PyMOL Python script that loads the backbone (N, CA, C, O; Angstrom):
from pymol import cmd

cmd.read_pdbstr("""\
ATOM      1  N   MET A   1     -72.780-162.304 127.919  1.00  0.00           N
ATOM      2  CA  MET A   1     -72.430-163.624 128.467  1.00  0.00           C
ATOM      3  C   MET A   1     -71.340-163.834 127.974  1.00  0.00           C
ATOM      4  O   MET A   1     -71.174-163.439 126.820  1.00  0.00           O
ATOM      5  N   GLY A   2     -70.170-164.558 128.707  1.00  0.00           N
ATOM      6  CA  GLY A   2     -69.187-165.195 128.766  1.00  0.00           C
ATOM      7  C   GLY A   2     -69.443-166.517 128.205  1.00  0.00           C
ATOM      8  O   GLY A   2     -70.565-167.018 128.141  1.00  0.00           O
ATOM      9  N   MET A   3     -68.149-167.174 127.720  1.00  0.00           N
ATOM     10  CA  MET A   3     -68.153-168.872 128.724  1.00  0.00           C
ATOM     11  C   MET A   3     -68.308-169.431 129.662  1.00  0.00           C
ATOM     12  O   MET A   3     -69.101-170.371 129.620  1.00  0.00           O
ATOM     13  N   GLY A   4     -67.872-169.227 130.477  1.00  0.00           N
ATOM     14  CA  GLY A   4     -67.988-169.524 131.947  1.00  0.00           C
ATOM     15  C   GLY A   4     -69.221-169.512 132.622  1.00  0.00           C
ATOM     16  O   GLY A   4     -69.659-170.156 133.576  1.00  0.00           O
ATOM     17  N   GLY A   5     -69.762-168.463 131.769  1.00  0.00           N
ATOM     18  CA  GLY A   5     -71.256-167.673 132.683  1.00  0.00           C
ATOM     19  C   GLY A   5     -72.365-168.840 132.297  1.00  0.00           C
ATOM     20  O   GLY A   5     -73.202-169.325 133.058  1.00  0.00           O
ATOM     21  N   CYS A   6     -72.119-169.184 130.776  1.00  0.00           N
ATOM     22  CA  CYS A   6     -73.091-170.457 129.545  1.00  0.00           C
ATOM     23  C   CYS A   6     -72.720-171.720 131.090  1.00  0.00           C
ATOM     24  O   CYS A   6     -73.462-172.214 131.939  1.00  0.00           O
ATOM     25  N   ILE A   7     -71.109-171.837 130.800  1.00  0.00           N
ATOM     26  CA  ILE A   7     -71.247-173.548 131.592  1.00  0.00           C
ATOM     27  C   ILE A   7     -71.523-173.210 132.904  1.00  0.00           C
ATOM     28  O   ILE A   7     -70.494-173.796 133.241  1.00  0.00           O
ATOM     29  N   ALA A   8     -71.902-172.862 133.813  1.00  0.00           N
ATOM     30  CA  ALA A   8     -72.073-172.559 134.996  1.00  0.00           C
ATOM     31  C   ALA A   8     -74.504-172.039 134.591  1.00  0.00           C
ATOM     32  O   ALA A   8     -75.569-172.332 135.133  1.00  0.00           O
ATOM     33  N   MET A   9     -74.139-171.372 133.621  1.00  0.00           N
ATOM     34  CA  MET A   9     -75.923-171.462 133.510  1.00  0.00           C
ATOM     35  C   MET A   9     -76.457-173.317 134.018  1.00  0.00           C
ATOM     36  O   MET A   9     -77.074-173.809 134.963  1.00  0.00           O
ATOM     37  N   ILE A  10     -75.677-173.929 132.553  1.00  0.00           N
ATOM     38  CA  ILE A  10     -76.098-175.339 132.526  1.00  0.00           C
ATOM     39  C   ILE A  10     -75.404-176.197 133.663  1.00  0.00           C
ATOM     40  O   ILE A  10     -75.662-177.395 133.556  1.00  0.00           O
ATOM     41  N   ALA A  11     -74.507-175.832 134.825  1.00  0.00           N
ATOM     42  CA  ALA A  11     -74.203-176.408 135.976  1.00  0.00           C
ATOM     43  C   ALA A  11     -75.196-175.702 136.742  1.00  0.00           C
ATOM     44  O   ALA A  11     -74.325-175.498 137.588  1.00  0.00           O
ATOM     45  N   VAL A  12     -75.731-175.404 137.002  1.00  0.00           N
ATOM     46  CA  VAL A  12     -77.155-174.600 138.020  1.00  0.00           C
ATOM     47  C   VAL A  12     -78.121-175.447 137.023  1.00  0.00           C
ATOM     48  O   VAL A  12     -79.207-175.224 137.559  1.00  0.00           O
ATOM     49  N   GLY A  13     -78.215-175.723 136.653  1.00  0.00           N
ATOM     50  CA  GLY A  13     -79.124-176.333 135.195  1.00  0.00           C
ATOM     51  C   GLY A  13     -79.118-177.440 135.879  1.00  0.00           C
ATOM     52  O   GLY A  13     -79.932-177.306 136.792  1.00  0.00           O
ATOM     53  N   ALA A  14     -78.648-178.415 135.911  1.00  0.00           N
ATOM     54  CA  ALA A  14     -78.167-179.392 135.928  1.00  0.00           C
ATOM     55  C   ALA A  14     -78.274-179.882 137.337  1.00  0.00           C
ATOM     56  O   ALA A  14     -78.821-180.924 137.698  1.00  0.00           O
ATOM     57  N   ILE A  15     -77.477-178.693 138.336  1.00  0.00           N
ATOM     58  CA  ILE A  15     -78.031-178.860 140.032  1.00  0.00           C
ATOM     59  C   ILE A  15     -79.601-179.483 140.241  1.00  0.00           C
ATOM     60  O   ILE A  15     -79.973-180.608 140.574  1.00  0.00           O
ATOM     61  N   LEU A  16     -80.431-178.125 139.862  1.00  0.00           N
ATOM     62  CA  LEU A  16     -81.673-178.495 140.215  1.00  0.00           C
ATOM     63  C   LEU A  16     -82.707-179.251 139.145  1.00  0.00           C
ATOM     64  O   LEU A  16     -83.919-179.070 139.257  1.00  0.00           O
ATOM     65  N   THR A  17     -82.187-180.064 138.153  1.00  0.00           N
ATOM     66  CA  THR A  17     -83.094-180.673 137.531  1.00  0.00           C
ATOM     67  C   THR A  17     -82.658-182.222 138.108  1.00  0.00           C
ATOM     68  O   THR A  17     -83.470-182.967 138.656  1.00  0.00           O
ATOM     69  N   PHE A  18     -81.225-182.564 137.880  1.00  0.00           N
ATOM     70  CA  PHE A  18     -81.793-183.444 138.908  1.00  0.00           C
ATOM     71  C   PHE A  18     -80.736-183.596 140.548  1.00  0.00           C
ATOM     72  O   PHE A  18     -80.114-184.621 140.829  1.00  0.00           O
ATOM     73  N   ALA A  19     -80.757-182.537 141.285  1.00  0.00           N
ATOM     74  CA  ALA A  19     -80.287-183.617 142.584  1.00  0.00           C
ATOM     75  C   ALA A  19     -80.942-182.196 143.893  1.00  0.00           C
ATOM     76  O   ALA A  19     -80.552-181.942 145.033  1.00  0.00           O
ATOM     77  N   VAL A  20     -81.977-181.600 143.089  1.00  0.00           N
ATOM     78  CA  VAL A  20     -82.512-180.661 144.607  1.00  0.00           C
ATOM     79  C   VAL A  20     -83.756-181.433 144.318  1.00  0.00           C
ATOM     80  O   VAL A  20     -84.254-181.854 143.274  1.00  0.00           O
ATOM     81  N   ASP A  21     -84.220-181.502 146.030  1.00  0.00           N
ATOM     82  CA  ASP A  21     -85.006-182.086 146.078  1.00  0.00           C
ATOM     83  C   ASP A  21     -86.851-181.511 146.757  1.00  0.00           C
ATOM     84  O   ASP A  21     -87.682-182.202 147.347  1.00  0.00           O
ATOM     85  N   VAL A  22     -86.936-179.841 146.295  1.00  0.00           N
ATOM     86  CA  VAL A  22     -87.074-179.656 146.622  1.00  0.00           C
ATOM     87  C   VAL A  22     -88.493-178.789 146.867  1.00  0.00           C
ATOM     88  O   VAL A  22     -88.301-177.594 146.644  1.00  0.00           O
ATOM     89  N   ASP A  23     -90.343-179.204 147.411  1.00  0.00           N
ATOM     90  CA  ASP A  23     -91.744-178.559 146.560  1.00  0.00           C
ATOM     91  C   ASP A  23     -91.206-177.399 147.207  1.00  0.00           C
ATOM     92  O   ASP A  23     -90.723-177.339 148.338  1.00  0.00           O
ATOM     93  N   LEU A  24     -91.357-176.398 146.283  1.00  0.00           N
ATOM     94  CA  LEU A  24     -91.823-174.837 146.236  1.00  0.00           C
ATOM     95  C   LEU A  24     -93.378-174.920 145.453  1.00  0.00           C
ATOM     96  O   LEU A  24     -94.022-175.596 144.651  1.00  0.00           O
ATOM     97  N   ASN A  25     -93.438-173.956 146.141  1.00  0.00           N
ATOM     98  CA  ASN A  25     -95.131-173.883 145.639  1.00  0.00           C
ATOM     99  C   ASN A  25     -95.471-172.882 144.385  1.00  0.00           C
ATOM    100  O   ASN A  25     -95.158-171.758 144.779  1.00  0.00           O
ATOM    101  N   GLY A  26     -95.874-172.817 143.314  1.00  0.00           N
ATOM    102  CA  GLY A  26     -96.129-172.484 142.609  1.00  0.00           C
ATOM    103  C   GLY A  26     -94.376-172.446 141.280  1.00  0.00           C
ATOM    104  O   GLY A  26     -94.269-171.794 140.241  1.00  0.00           O
ATOM    105  N   VAL A  27     -93.345-173.385 141.913  1.00  0.00           N
ATOM    106  CA  VAL A  27     -92.257-173.421 140.909  1.00  0.00           C
ATOM    107  C   VAL A  27     -91.881-174.802 141.111  1.00  0.00           C
ATOM    108  O   VAL A  27     -91.742-175.379 142.189  1.00  0.00           O
ATOM    109  N   ASN A  28     -91.721-175.298 139.852  1.00  0.00           N
ATOM    110  CA  ASN A  28     -91.234-176.516 139.507  1.00  0.00           C
ATOM    111  C   ASN A  28     -90.013-176.376 139.794  1.00  0.00           C
ATOM    112  O   ASN A  28     -90.012-175.162 139.593  1.00  0.00           O
ATOM    113  N   THR A  29     -89.022-176.579 140.080  1.00  0.00           N
ATOM    114  CA  THR A  29     -87.553-176.540 140.092  1.00  0.00           C
ATOM    115  C   THR A  29     -87.129-177.726 139.195  1.00  0.00           C
ATOM    116  O   THR A  29     -86.299-177.261 138.414  1.00  0.00           O
ATOM    117  N   PRO A  30     -87.313-179.049 138.940  1.00  0.00           N
ATOM    118  CA  PRO A  30     -87.066-179.770 137.658  1.00  0.00           C
ATOM    119  C   PRO A  30     -87.091-178.495 136.457  1.00  0.00           C
ATOM    120  O   PRO A  30     -86.085-178.056 135.899  1.00  0.00           O
ATOM    121  N   LEU A  31     -88.325-178.094 136.255  1.00  0.00           N
ATOM    122  CA  LEU A  31     -89.105-177.818 134.605  1.00  0.00           C
ATOM    123  C   LEU A  31     -87.110-175.753 134.559  1.00  0.00           C
ATOM    124  O   LEU A  31     -86.231-175.365 133.788  1.00  0.00           O
ATOM    125  N   VAL A  32     -87.438-175.536 135.369  1.00  0.00           N
ATOM    126  CA  VAL A  32     -85.968-174.557 136.038  1.00  0.00           C
ATOM    127  C   VAL A  32     -85.366-174.988 136.002  1.00  0.00           C
ATOM    128  O   VAL A  32     -84.542-174.091 136.177  1.00  0.00           O
ATOM    129  N   GLY A  33     -84.715-175.963 135.886  1.00  0.00           N
ATOM    130  CA  GLY A  33     -83.364-176.142 135.458  1.00  0.00           C
ATOM    131  C   GLY A  33     -83.343-176.972 134.110  1.00  0.00           C
ATOM    132  O   GLY A  33     -82.278-177.364 133.633  1.00  0.00           O
ATOM    133  N   LEU A  34     -84.116-177.130 133.737  1.00  0.00           N
ATOM    134  CA  LEU A  34     -84.426-177.371 132.542  1.00  0.00           C
ATOM    135  C   LEU A  34     -83.959-176.064 131.321  1.00  0.00           C
ATOM    136  O   LEU A  34     -83.042-175.996 130.503  1.00  0.00           O
ATOM    137  N   ILE A  35     -85.024-175.187 131.669  1.00  0.00           N
ATOM    138  CA  ILE A  35     -84.370-174.066 131.230  1.00  0.00           C
ATOM    139  C   ILE A  35     -83.357-173.232 131.101  1.00  0.00           C
ATOM    140  O   ILE A  35     -83.059-172.313 130.337  1.00  0.00           O
ATOM    141  N   LEU A  36     -82.783-173.879 132.236  1.00  0.00           N
ATOM    142  CA  LEU A  36     -81.786-173.051 132.258  1.00  0.00           C
ATOM    143  C   LEU A  36     -80.596-173.248 131.722  1.00  0.00           C
ATOM    144  O   LEU A  36     -79.710-172.402 131.605  1.00  0.00           O
ATOM    145  N   MET A  37     -80.546-175.054 131.188  1.00  0.00           N
ATOM    146  CA  MET A  37     -79.668-175.472 130.684  1.00  0.00           C
ATOM    147  C   MET A  37     -79.571-175.375 129.324  1.00  0.00           C
ATOM    148  O   MET A  37     -78.513-175.469 128.702  1.00  0.00           O
ATOM    149  N   GLY A  38     -81.073-175.116 128.662  1.00  0.00           N
ATOM    150  CA  GLY A  38     -81.526-174.994 127.165  1.00  0.00           C
ATOM    151  C   GLY A  38     -80.284-173.200 127.213  1.00  0.00           C
ATOM    152  O   GLY A  38     -79.278-172.920 126.562  1.00  0.00           O
ATOM    153  N   VAL A  39     -81.080-172.384 128.337  1.00  0.00           N
ATOM    154  CA  VAL A  39     -80.231-171.139 127.404  1.00  0.00           C
ATOM    155  C   VAL A  39     -79.246-171.493 127.717  1.00  0.00           C
ATOM    156  O   VAL A  39     -78.678-171.252 126.652  1.00  0.00           O
ATOM    157  N   GLY A  40     -78.105-172.102 128.635  1.00  0.00           N
ATOM    158  CA  GLY A  40     -77.163-172.097 128.833  1.00  0.00           C
ATOM    159  C   GLY A  40     -76.133-172.548 127.423  1.00  0.00           C
ATOM    160  O   GLY A  40     -75.014-172.116 127.146  1.00  0.00           O
ATOM    161  N   VAL A  41     -76.947-173.534 126.708  1.00  0.00           N
ATOM    162  CA  VAL A  41     -76.559-174.020 125.937  1.00  0.00           C
ATOM    163  C   VAL A  41     -76.304-173.276 124.708  1.00  0.00           C
ATOM    164  O   VAL A  41     -75.299-173.110 124.015  1.00  0.00           O
ATOM    165  N   LEU A  42     -78.073-172.693 124.616  1.00  0.00           N
ATOM    166  CA  LEU A  42     -77.888-171.324 123.863  1.00  0.00           C
ATOM    167  C   LEU A  42     -77.319-170.913 123.460  1.00  0.00           C
ATOM    168  O   LEU A  42     -77.095-170.869 122.250  1.00  0.00           O
ATOM    169  N   GLY A  43     -76.493-170.092 124.864  1.00  0.00           N
ATOM    170  CA  GLY A  43     -75.781-168.774 124.597  1.00  0.00           C
ATOM    171  C   GLY A  43     -74.512-169.730 124.847  1.00  0.00           C
ATOM    172  O   GLY A  43     -73.737-168.984 125.446  1.00  0.00           O
ATOM    173  N   LEU A  44     -73.917-170.907 124.719  1.00  0.00           N
ATOM    174  CA  LEU A  44     -72.754-171.656 124.581  1.00  0.00           C
ATOM    175  C   LEU A  44     -72.822-171.408 123.100  1.00  0.00           C
ATOM    176  O   LEU A  44     -72.390-170.382 122.576  1.00  0.00           O
ATOM    177  N   THR A  45     -73.366-172.362 122.478  1.00  0.00           N
ATOM    178  CA  THR A  45     -73.243-172.355 120.718  1.00  0.00           C
ATOM    179  C   THR A  45     -72.881-170.727 120.316  1.00  0.00           C
ATOM    180  O   THR A  45     -71.836-170.314 119.814  1.00  0.00           O
ATOM    181  N   ALA A  46     -74.372-169.763 120.795  1.00  0.00           N
ATOM    182  CA  ALA A  46     -73.956-168.433 120.448  1.00  0.00           C
ATOM    183  C   ALA A  46     -72.786-167.991 120.248  1.00  0.00           C
ATOM    184  O   ALA A  46     -72.262-167.560 119.221  1.00  0.00           O
ATOM    185  N   TYR A  47     -72.171-168.196 121.904  1.00  0.00           N
ATOM    186  CA  TYR A  47     -70.492-167.635 121.699  1.00  0.00           C
ATOM    187  C   TYR A  47     -69.961-168.484 121.073  1.00  0.00           C
ATOM    188  O   TYR A  47     -69.554-167.983 120.025  1.00  0.00           O
ATOM    189  N   ILE A  48     -69.664-169.820 121.152  1.00  0.00           N
ATOM    190  CA  ILE A  48     -68.939-170.618 119.920  1.00  0.00           C
ATOM    191  C   ILE A  48     -69.085-170.290 118.535  1.00  0.00           C
ATOM    192  O   ILE A  48     -68.399-171.051 117.853  1.00  0.00           O
ATOM    193  N   SER A  49     -69.858-169.260 117.705  1.00  0.00           N
ATOM    194  CA  SER A  49     -70.603-168.962 116.802  1.00  0.00           C
ATOM    195  C   SER A  49     -69.398-168.104 116.242  1.00  0.00           C
ATOM    196  O   SER A  49     -68.462-168.313 115.470  1.00  0.00           O
ATOM    197  N   ILE A  50     -69.975-166.779 117.181  1.00  0.00           N
ATOM    198  CA  ILE A  50     -69.024-165.479 117.280  1.00  0.00           C
ATOM    199  C   ILE A  50     -67.560-165.431 117.388  1.00  0.00           C
ATOM    200  O   ILE A  50     -66.849-164.604 116.817  1.00  0.00           O
ATOM    201  N   PHE A  51     -67.160-166.371 118.159  1.00  0.00           N
ATOM    202  CA  PHE A  51     -66.132-166.300 118.511  1.00  0.00           C
ATOM    203  C   PHE A  51     -65.116-167.252 117.244  1.00  0.00           C
ATOM    204  O   PHE A  51     -64.212-166.652 116.664  1.00  0.00           O
ATOM    205  N   LYS A  52     -65.289-168.177 117.049  1.00  0.00           N
ATOM    206  CA  LYS A  52     -64.723-168.906 115.248  1.00  0.00           C
ATOM    207  C   LYS A  52     -65.182-167.819 114.536  1.00  0.00           C
ATOM    208  O   LYS A  52     -64.447-167.584 113.577  1.00  0.00           O
ATOM    209  N   ARG A  53     -65.956-167.196 114.620  1.00  0.00           N
ATOM    210  CA  ARG A  53     -65.944-165.748 113.046  1.00  0.00           C
ATOM    211  C   ARG A  53     -64.540-164.868 113.489  1.00  0.00           C
ATOM    212  O   ARG A  53     -63.844-164.204 112.722  1.00  0.00           O
ATOM    213  N   ARG A  54     -64.363-165.041 114.774  1.00  0.00           N
ATOM    214  CA  ARG A  54     -64.045-162.907 114.736  1.00  0.00           C
ATOM    215  C   ARG A  54     -62.165-163.772 114.549  1.00  0.00           C
ATOM    216  O   ARG A  54     -61.152-163.155 114.220  1.00  0.00           O
ATOM    217  N   ARG A  55     -62.254-165.476 114.925  1.00  0.00           N
ATOM    218  CA  ARG A  55     -60.893-166.238 114.476  1.00  0.00           C
ATOM    219  C   ARG A  55     -60.466-166.547 113.136  1.00  0.00           C
ATOM    220  O   ARG A  55     -59.355-167.058 112.993  1.00  0.00           O
ATOM    221  N   THR A  56     -61.472-166.215 111.743  1.00  0.00           N
ATOM    222  CA  THR A  56     -60.827-166.756 111.162  1.00  0.00           C
ATOM    223  C   THR A  56     -60.730-164.854 110.100  1.00  0.00           C
ATOM    224  O   THR A  56     -61.310-163.770 110.048  1.00  0.00           O
ATOM    225  N   GLN A  57     -59.627-165.571 109.510  1.00  0.00           N
ATOM    226  CA  GLN A  57     -58.879-164.057 108.711  1.00  0.00           C
ATOM    227  C   GLN A  57     -59.327-164.077 107.464  1.00  0.00           C
ATOM    228  O   GLN A  57     -60.009-165.026 107.079  1.00  0.00           O
ATOM    229  N   ALA A  58     -58.906-162.685 106.369  1.00  0.00           N
ATOM    230  CA  ALA A  58     -59.621-163.455 105.225  1.00  0.00           C
ATOM    231  C   ALA A  58     -57.681-163.087 105.516  1.00  0.00           C
ATOM    232  O   ALA A  58     -56.811-162.583 106.226  1.00  0.00           O
ATOM    233  N   PRO A  59     -58.171-164.129 103.821  1.00  0.00           N
ATOM    234  CA  PRO A  59     -57.295-164.553 103.478  1.00  0.00           C
ATOM    235  C   PRO A  59     -55.755-163.353 103.213  1.00  0.00           C
ATOM    236  O   PRO A  59     -55.408-164.495 102.912  1.00  0.00           O
ATOM    237  N   SER A  60     -55.083-162.753 103.110  1.00  0.00           N
ATOM    238  CA  SER A  60     -53.912-161.422 102.274  1.00  0.00           C
ATOM    239  C   SER A  60     -53.492-161.186 100.914  1.00  0.00           C
ATOM    240  O   SER A  60     -53.493-161.943  99.943  1.00  0.00           O
ATOM    241  N   PRO A  61     -53.320-160.613 100.973  1.00  0.00           N
ATOM    242  CA  PRO A  61     -53.564-160.205  99.594  1.00  0.00           C
ATOM    243  C   PRO A  61     -52.001-160.667  98.894  1.00  0.00           C
ATOM    244  O   PRO A  61     -51.010-160.032  99.252  1.00  0.00           O
ATOM    245  N   ALA A  62     -51.866-161.747  97.935  1.00  0.00           N
ATOM    246  CA  ALA A  62     -50.811-162.689  97.634  1.00  0.00           C
ATOM    247  C   ALA A  62     -49.495-160.375  97.781  1.00  0.00           C
ATOM    248  O   ALA A  62     -50.026-159.266  97.718  1.00  0.00           O
ATOM    249  N   ALA A  63     -48.177-160.627  97.934  1.00  0.00           N
ATOM    250  CA  ALA A  63     -47.349-159.760  97.992  1.00  0.00           C
ATOM    251  C   ALA A  63     -46.576-159.880  96.827  1.00  0.00           C
ATOM    252  O   ALA A  63     -46.583-160.865  96.088  1.00  0.00           O
ATOM    253  N   PRO A  64     -46.026-159.041  96.700  1.00  0.00           N
ATOM    254  CA  PRO A  64     -45.921-158.679  95.333  1.00  0.00           C
ATOM    255  C   PRO A  64     -44.015-159.375  95.130  1.00  0.00           C
ATOM    256  O   PRO A  64     -43.207-159.561  96.039  1.00  0.00           O
ATOM    257  N   VAL A  65     -43.886-159.529  94.131  1.00  0.00           N
ATOM    258  CA  VAL A  65     -42.617-160.420  93.544  1.00  0.00           C
ATOM    259  C   VAL A  65     -41.180-159.264  93.763  1.00  0.00           C
ATOM    260  O   VAL A  65     -41.114-158.467  92.827  1.00  0.00           O
ATOM    261  N   VAL A  66     -40.094-159.087  94.815  1.00  0.00           N
ATOM    262  CA  VAL A  66     -39.753-158.331  94.629  1.00  0.00           C
ATOM    263  C   VAL A  66     -38.808-159.360  94.618  1.00  0.00           C
ATOM    264  O   VAL A  66     -38.645-160.240  95.463  1.00  0.00           O
ATOM    265  N   GLU A  67     -37.731-159.011  92.772  1.00  0.00           N
ATOM    266  CA  GLU A  67     -36.798-158.758  92.686  1.00  0.00           C
ATOM    267  C   GLU A  67     -34.831-158.346  93.037  1.00  0.00           C
ATOM    268  O   GLU A  67     -34.052-158.041  92.133  1.00  0.00           O
ATOM    269  N   GLU A  68     -34.525-158.433  94.206  1.00  0.00           N
ATOM    270  CA  GLU A  68     -32.830-158.488  93.936  1.00  0.00           C
ATOM    271  C   GLU A  68     -32.553-158.154  92.546  1.00  0.00           C
ATOM    272  O   GLU A  68     -33.107-158.694  91.588  1.00  0.00           O
ATOM    273  N   ARG A  69     -31.378-156.935  92.456  1.00  0.00           N
ATOM    274  CA  ARG A  69     -30.337-157.303  91.420  1.00  0.00           C
ATOM    275  C   ARG A  69     -29.271-156.374  91.958  1.00  0.00           C
ATOM    276  O   ARG A  69     -29.319-155.217  92.376  1.00  0.00           O
ATOM    277  N   HIS A  70     -28.031-157.485  91.775  1.00  0.00           N
ATOM    278  CA  HIS A  70     -26.908-157.455  92.320  1.00  0.00           C
ATOM    279  C   HIS A  70     -26.252-157.334  91.492  1.00  0.00           C
ATOM    280  O   HIS A  70     -26.016-158.113  90.568  1.00  0.00           O
ATOM    281  N   HIS A  71     -25.571-155.601  91.857  1.00  0.00           N
ATOM    282  CA  HIS A  71     -24.448-155.093  91.003  1.00  0.00           C
ATOM    283  C   HIS A  71     -23.289-155.315  91.456  1.00  0.00           C
ATOM    284  O   HIS A  71     -23.011-154.742  92.509  1.00  0.00           O
ATOM    285  N   TYR A  72     -22.345-156.119  90.884  1.00  0.00           N
ATOM    286  CA  TYR A  72     -21.524-155.811  91.062  1.00  0.00           C
ATOM    287  C   TYR A  72     -20.470-155.125  90.037  1.00  0.00           C
ATOM    288  O   TYR A  72     -20.513-155.376  88.832  1.00  0.00           O
ATOM    289  N   ASP A  73     -19.025-153.777  90.907  1.00  0.00           N
ATOM    290  CA  ASP A  73     -18.641-153.605  90.514  1.00  0.00           C
ATOM    291  C   ASP A  73     -17.099-154.538  90.318  1.00  0.00           C
ATOM    292  O   ASP A  73     -16.581-155.392  91.037  1.00  0.00           O
ATOM    293  N   ARG A  74     -16.618-153.835  88.817  1.00  0.00           N
ATOM    294  CA  ARG A  74     -15.189-154.003  88.343  1.00  0.00           C
ATOM    295  C   ARG A  74     -14.794-153.155  88.685  1.00  0.00           C
ATOM    296  O   ARG A  74     -15.321-152.049  88.567  1.00  0.00           O
ATOM    297  N   ILE A  75     -13.342-153.476  89.421  1.00  0.00           N
ATOM    298  CA  ILE A  75     -12.176-152.631  89.024  1.00  0.00           C
ATOM    299  C   ILE A  75     -11.198-153.432  88.135  1.00  0.00           C
ATOM    300  O   ILE A  75     -10.173-152.899  87.709  1.00  0.00           O
TER     301      ILE A  75
END
""", "prot")
cmd.dss("prot")
cmd.show_as("cartoon", "prot")
cmd.util.cbc("prot")
cmd.orient("prot")
């Protein structure tokens, strides 16, 4: 699940928690919304931490110093 999926889960959970007023037998819609928001936030933090780890690069070893010698031929 990528960043878009996590944000969609958070949005659907917020809609279920705050905007939907439907009584279903055996289903607590605000609780389902809170669970979806929690899973979305956990997924988003995990995705960001993995993405951040991928973007960091190990420092490259120091390049050897190249000295150029200029040879001037005299005629």
